[in-house]
C-alpha positions in Angstrom: 65.4 64.7 -24.4 65.0 63.5 -20.8 65.4 59.7 -20.8 65.0 59.1 -17.1 61.6 59.2 -15.5 60.9 62.1 -13.2 59.8 61.9 -9.6 58.8 64.9 -7.4 59.8 64.3 -3.7 57.8 66.4 -1.2 58.5 66.4 2.5 59.0 69.3 5.0 61.9 67.4 6.6 65.0 67.7 4.5 66.6 64.6 6.1 63.7 62.5 4.7 64.2 63.9 1.3 67.9 63.1 1.5 67.1 59.5 2.2 64.7 59.3 -0.8 67.4 61.0 -3.0 69.8 58.3 -2.0 67.4 55.4 -2.7 66.0 56.8 -6.0 69.2 58.1 -7.5 68.6 56.3 -10.8 65.6 58.6 -11.6 65.5 62.3 -12.4 64.4 63.9 -9.1 62.8 67.2 -8.2 62.5 68.3 -4.5 60.0 70.4 -2.6 60.0 71.1 1.2 56.4 72.3 1.4 53.0 71.9 -0.1 52.9 75.3 -1.8 56.3 74.7 -3.4 55.2 71.3 -4.5 52.2 72.8 -6.3 54.4 75.4 -8.0 56.8 72.8 -9.3 54.1 70.4 -10.4 52.3 73.2 -12.3 55.6 74.4 -13.9 57.1 71.0 -14.9 55.5 69.0 -17.8 57.4 65.7 -17.4 56.6 64.6 -13.8 55.9 60.8 -13.8 55.3 60.3 -10.1 55.0 62.3 -6.8 56.0 60.9 -3.4 54.1 63.1 -1.0 54.2 63.6 2.7 50.9 64.4 4.4 51.8 66.2 7.6 53.2 69.6 6.4 52.6 73.1 7.7 50.4 75.6 5.7 49.4 73.3 2.8 49.3 69.6 3.7 49.7 66.7 1.4 46.0 65.9 1.1 45.4 69.5 -0.1 48.2 69.3 -2.6 46.8 66.1 -4.0 43.2 67.5 -4.2 44.5 70.6 -6.0 46.4 68.7 -8.6 43.6 66.3 -9.3 41.4 69.3 -10.2 43.9 70.4 -12.8 43.2 68.8 -16.2 46.8 68.8 -17.3 48.1 67.4 -13.9 45.4 64.9 -12.7 47.1 62.0 -14.6 50.2 62.2 -12.3 50.2 59.3 -9.9 50.7 60.3 -6.3 52.0 58.0 -3.5 51.5 59.2 0.0 54.4 58.7 2.5 53.1 59.3 6.0 53.6 58.4 9.6 49.8 58.5 10.0 48.9 54.9 9.1 45.4 54.4 10.6 42.7 53.0 8.4 41.0 56.4 8.4 44.2 58.1 7.3 44.7 55.7 4.5 41.1 56.1 3.4 41.5 59.9 3.3 44.6 59.5 1.1 42.8 57.4 -1.5 39.8 59.7 -1.4 42.0 62.7 -2.1 43.3 60.9 -5.3 46.4 59.0 -4.3 47.2 55.8 -6.0 49.1 54.2 -3.1 49.9 54.8 0.5 53.2 53.8 2.3 53.5 54.2 6.0 56.6 55.6 7.7 59.0 54.2 8.6 58.9 52.2 5.3 60.7 49.1 4.1 63.2 50.0 1.4 62.4 47.1 -0.8 58.6 47.8 -0.5 59.1 51.5 -1.4 61.3 50.7 -4.4 58.9 48.0 -5.6 55.9 50.3 -5.4 57.7 53.2 -7.1 58.9 50.9 -9.9 55.3 49.5 -10.4 53.7 52.9 -10.6 56.4 54.3 -12.9 55.9 51.3 -15.2 52.1 51.9 -15.2 52.7 55.6 -16.0 55.1 54.7 -18.8 52.5 52.3 -20.3 49.8 55.0 -19.9 52.0 57.7 -21.6 52.8 55.3 -24.5 49.1 54.6 -24.9 48.3 58.3 -24.9 50.9 58.8 -27.7 49.5 56.0 -29.7 45.9 57.3 -29.3 47.1 60.7 -30.4 48.8 59.2 -33.4 45.7 57.4 -34.4 43.6 60.5 -33.9 46.0 62.4 -36.2 45.9 59.6 -38.8 42.1 59.7 -38.8 42.2 63.5 -39.1 44.5 63.3 -42.1 42.3 60.5 -43.6 39.2 62.6 -43.0 40.8 65.6 -44.6 41.7 63.5 -47.7 38.2 62.2 -47.9 36.8 65.8 -47.5 39.0 66.9 -50.4 37.7 64.0 -52.4 34.2 65.0 -51.6 34.9 68.7 -52.6 36.4 67.6 -55.9 33.4 65.4 -56.6 31.1 68.3 -55.7 33.1 70.7 -57.9 32.8 68.2 -60.8 29.0 68.1 -60.2 28.8 71.9 -60.2 30.7 72.2 -63.4 28.3 69.7 -65.0 25.3 71.7 -63.8 26.8 74.9 -65.1 27.2 73.2 -68.5 23.6 72.0 -68.5 22.4 75.4 -67.2 24.2 77.3 -69.9 23.3 74.9 -72.8 20.0 76.6 -73.7 21.1 80.2 -73.1 24.2 79.6 -75.2 22.1 78.1 -78.0 19.8 81.2 -77.8 22.8 83.5 -78.0 24.1 81.7 -81.0 20.7 82.0 -82.7 20.5 85.7 -82.0 24.0 86.2 -83.2 23.4 84.3 -86.5 20.1 86.1 -87.1 21.7 89.5 -86.5 24.6 88.6 -88.8 22.1 87.5 -91.5 20.1 90.7 -91.1 23.3 92.8 -91.3 24.5 91.0 -94.4 21.1 91.3 -96.1 20.8 93.9 -98.9 17.6 95.1 -97.3 17.7 98.0 -94.9 18.2 96.7 -91.3 15.4 97.6 -89.0 16.9 99.5 -86.1 14.2 98.7 -83.6 14.4 95.0 -84.5 18.1 95.0 -84.1 17.8 96.7 -80.7 15.4 94.0 -79.6 18.1 91.4 -80.5 20.7 93.3 -78.4 18.3 93.6 -75.4 17.5 89.9 -75.6 21.2 89.0 -75.8 21.8 91.3 -72.8 19.1 89.5 -70.8 20.6 86.1 -71.5 24.1 87.3 -70.5 22.7 88.8 -67.3 21.0 85.5 -66.5 24.2 83.6 -67.1 26.1 86.1 -64.8 23.5 85.6 -62.1 23.9 81.8 -62.5 27.7 82.2 -61.9 27.0 84.3 -58.8 24.7 81.5 -57.5 27.4 78.9 -58.0 30.0 81.0 -56.3 27.8 81.6 -53.3 27.1 77.9 -53.0 30.7 76.9 -53.1 32.2 79.7 -51.0 33.0 78.4 -47.5 31.0 80.1 -44.7 30.9 79.6 -41.0 28.1 82.1 -40.3 24.9 80.7 -38.7 21.7 82.6 -39.0 17.9 82.2 -39.2 16.9 81.0 -42.7 14.0 79.3 -44.5 14.5 75.7 -45.6 12.2 76.4 -48.5 14.2 79.4 -49.8 17.4 77.4 -49.5 16.0 74.5 -51.5 14.6 76.8 -54.2 18.0 78.3 -54.6 19.6 74.9 -55.0 16.9 74.0 -57.6 17.9 77.0 -59.7 21.4 75.5 -59.8 20.4 71.9 -60.8 17.3 72.4 -62.8 19.1 72.4 -66.1 20.8 69.1 -65.4 17.6 67.4 -64.2 15.7 68.7 -67.2 18.4 67.3 -69.4 18.1 63.9 -67.7 14.3 64.1 -67.8 14.0 63.9 -64.0 11.0 65.7 -62.5 11.3 67.4 -59.1 8.3 68.2 -57.1 8.4 70.4 -54.0 5.7 70.9 -51.4 6.2 73.2 -48.4 4.2 73.8 -45.2 6.9 75.8 -43.6 6.1 78.9 -41.6 9.0 78.9 -39.2 12.7 79.4 -39.9 15.6 77.2 -38.7 18.9 78.4 -37.2 22.1 77.2 -38.8 24.4 77.6 -41.7 22.4 78.0 -44.9 25.4 77.3 -47.1 26.2 74.0 -45.4 22.5 73.0 -45.5 22.5 73.8 -49.3 25.5 71.5 -49.7 23.6 68.7 -48.0 20.6 69.1 -50.3 22.9 69.3 -53.3 24.5 66.0 -52.3 21.1 64.3 -51.8 19.8 65.5 -55.1 22.9 64.4 -57.0 22.9 61.0 -55.4 19.2 60.5 -56.3 19.9 61.6 -59.9 22.8 59.1 -60.2 20.6 56.2 -58.8 17.7 57.1 -61.1 20.1 57.1 -64.1 22.0 54.0 -63.0 18.8 51.9 -62.6 17.2 53.3 -65.8 14.1 54.3 -63.7 11.0 54.8 -65.8 9.4 58.3 -65.2 12.1 59.3 -62.6 10.9 61.6 -59.9 12.2 63.3 -56.8 9.9 64.7 -54.2 10.9 67.3 -51.6 8.5 67.8 -48.6 9.2 70.6 -46.2 7.6 71.2 -42.8 8.8 73.3 -39.8 12.3 72.2 -38.8 12.0 69.2 -41.1 12.7 68.2 -44.8 12.5 64.9 -46.6 14.0 64.1 -50.1 12.6 60.9 -51.7 12.9 59.3 -55.1 11.4 56.4 -57.0 14.7 54.7 -57.8 14.1 51.4 -55.9 15.6 52.3 -52.6 18.8 51.6 -50.7 20.3 48.2 -51.5 23.3 46.3 -50.2 24.0 48.5 -47.2 22.2 49.2 -43.9 20.7 52.6 -43.4 23.3 53.4 -40.8 26.2 52.1 -42.9 25.7 54.5 -45.8 26.6 57.4 -43.6 29.8 55.8 -42.3 32.1 56.0 -45.3 35.2 56.6 -43.1 34.8 53.2 -41.5 34.4 51.3 -44.7 37.3 49.7 -46.6 38.7 51.9 -49.4 37.4 49.6 -52.1 33.8 50.0 -50.8 33.9 53.8 -50.8 32.5 55.9 -53.7 31.7 59.5 -54.2 28.1 59.0 -53.0 29.1 57.3 -49.7 31.8 60.0 -49.0 29.2 62.7 -49.8 26.7 61.2 -47.4 29.3 60.9 -44.7 30.0 64.6 -44.8 26.4 65.4 -45.2 25.8 63.7 -41.9 28.7 65.8 -40.3 27.2 69.0 -41.7 23.7 68.3 -40.5 24.8 67.3 -37.0 27.1 70.4 -36.8 24.0 72.5 -37.4 22.0 70.8 -34.6 20.1 68.4 -36.8 19.7 64.6 -37.5 19.7 62.9 -40.9 18.2 59.5 -41.3 17.6 57.2 -44.3 14.8 54.7 -45.0 13.0 53.0 -47.9 9.5 53.7 -49.1 7.7 51.4 -51.5 9.2 53.2 -54.5 12.6 54.3 -53.4 14.9 55.9 -50.8 13.8 58.6 -48.4 16.3 60.9 -46.6 14.9 63.0 -43.8 16.6 65.9 -42.0 15.1 67.2 -38.8 16.5 70.2 -36.8 16.2 69.9 -33.1 14.6 72.7 -31.1 15.6 72.6 -27.4 12.8 73.7 -25.1 13.5 75.8 -22.0 
């Protein structure tokens, strides 16, 4: 690993470069005797910490070299000090306008040169260290977000399994009844009616088919998808309701839906479904937790807009903005609901929408609105 800081020396007079090499021998030095060569070296080398650049050079002068590098995203951070015999105020102004961080007139004072080089290298070292620390923090946040995302997925999976159990409870009871009735008929000394027995088999087949369709719905919901397309908010909500209706019926929570939609939205229907799933589950938990009398959830759909409201008493103890910022809350303040809402916000914004929360006189209201950009 290169421990010394690296300086690129650029001057079309080799004698001038030799002097700089003598003065700056404690650093790792690269040399170029022209503007074109300087650009080639700068673009090739990744560890340049400073460039000492002459202005007056044939073909490509120092100002042109500086302007070129400042237009390159991976090179614009390199500090450039101009070394030039042109020392008028206009020349110095042009140097700074081109992107230089300093300007030293030739002939220079050795102490001045060394001092300025040392200062800009120290600044560059601090900047690089800061960049590393920022990257480390970004990586830490990515890891933390991934962990929270996995937590959210596990919570969602648990909810799905619960809904499957509730959704299958009645069909399984019906299958059990059919099986017991068939067994009783077969064990009876009376002759078994073939047509009646066939009806039992058809009914059992219908129930099994329904249960299979339910599994397909769950699989489609949980399968990751990156495809965006035109879809109906109403259709997506109805599909989610087929998943959760058994659970909400079991908890005696009524869901009302009203739609005035006649225009599709563009986005990822699977991700939208996950958001609605989260909002419905959160509402159900609140209604149960607060023992709400006659619990209800209302879903209102318009073009590009949907709201989900309940009569559970509203959002308490947190601001409307805070409930979507689970990543920024201390660990002891996070729960499955807050993590779910955090990722619901991410999914909505990813699909060009905005999600907001508010309170009505009866409970909480979550509104999702998709933005349509006008030409």
